[in-house]
Residue, then its C-alpha position, 0 to 999 in steps of 0.5 A: m500500500e505504501e509503494k507509489e512507483y512501479l519497480e522494474f523487475g527484470e526479464t521479459a516473459y516469452t510465451e512463444k518465439t513470436r510473442a512476448v508478455v510485457k507487464i505495464e502496470d500493477g495494482c488496483n484502486n477499486f477496493c472491491t469487497y471481494c478482492i484482495i488485490p489492492y491490499a496485496r499489490g497496492r494501488v495502481r503503479s504504471r511503468k514509465i512509458e520510455n522503459i516499456i518502449e525500450e523493452i519492446k524495441q529490444i523484443a522487436k530486434e530479437g524478431v518477436k512480432e507480437v507483444v501482449l500488454t498485461g497488468i492488474q488493470i491495464a486500462a488504468y495505465g498512466k492514471d498515477f502519473d502527473e502528466d496526462i498519459t493513457l493506455i492509448d498513448l502507450l499503444e500509439e507509441i508501441n504501434k510506431i515500433e518497426g517489427i511489431e505486428r500485433i499488440r494484444l491486451r490482457f486483463i482489461r475490464i470491460k467497465t473501464i473501456n471508453r470511446r477513445i479506446c474503441k477508436 
């Protein structure tokens, strides 16, 4: 609960030779009555966009064509930053990376999807 910044933790997880899983955030701010995640993982903490982009550029250099963005509540990406950065901003930057052909989103709650994400 005390941790306010995302701590980088190391290596990229590869599920196959063509796909890599990249964690972009951790934690949750919802405090649902049935859920322990905010107590166990703390509040939303997003990775810095530049760290994610660097990791994905390295992944692309290794020939991986697909990245899976994951976290506890990825639609909340950037809500903990002072500047106005959202999941869409991250997706737009990843889309510019040469060699990445597919971007998948894992663990996105339907309740958090807005019009900007749908575009």
